[in-house]
N, C-alpha and C positions, 0 to 999 in steps of 0.2 A: 265333105265340102271344106274348103280352106277356112271359112269363117266359123265353122263349128269347132268346138273344143271337147276334148275327152279328159275327164278327170280321174285321178286315182291317187292312192297314197301308199306309203310304206310306213306302217305303224311299228316302230321298233324303239324300245326304250332301254338303253344300255346303261352301263355303270359310269361311263365317262360323260362329260358335259356336252361333247359333240357326238350325237347319236349316229351320224353317218360314219365317222371314223370308227366308232365302236362296232357298227354293223359290219364293216369290212373285217375287223379283227375277229369278231365272234363267228362270222360265216366262213372265215379263212379264205377270203377271196382278195385278189389284188386289182381286179378290173371288172366293171360292168358296162354293158352297152344298152343304149336306148335306140330301138330301130323304128323308124317311121316308114310305113308301107302303104301302098295304094289299097290293098286288101289285107284282111287279117292273116297273120302268120300263126299257125297252130304250134304251140310249144307246150311241153309238159314240165310242170314244176319239178325242180330237182334233177331234170334230165341233163346230161352232159352232151355237148355237141362238139364235133371236130372242127367246124367252120361256121362263120356267120352266113346268114342267108344272102343271096345275091340276086341279080337279074333286074328286069325292069320294074318289078313289083316293089323293090326297095328304093325309097326316095332319099333317105338320109340315115346315116348311122352316127350316133354320138358315143364317144368313148370317155369313160370317167374312171379315175383311179382314186385311191385313198387321199393322195396328195391334193387333189382338186378340192377337198373339203377341209383342209387344215385350218383355214380362216373362217369357216362356216360357223355361224352362231345360230343354233336351232331356236333360240328365243326370239330372234329378230329377222332372220333370213328365211326365205322360202325357195326351195329347189323347184325350178320350173323349166320345162322343155318346150321351146317354141319353134314351130316350123311353119313357113320357111324362114 
């Protein structure tokens, strides 16, 4: 339901003061995606995919890069994904 919320977290404590930037560096990734779907999309942790899911089940795709978090302060800022 639109008024429901789902919570989750990424617990990662790196060497740098900005744990999100450190996460990108440590995991050696340059982009991650948050996919909002009408029904759950099964994905395996660590699995590599050739394309993002599509179709009417996918409501929204958010794309984030390391640069999005350069001004992020983990002491005062909270990363939140809100749909719609």
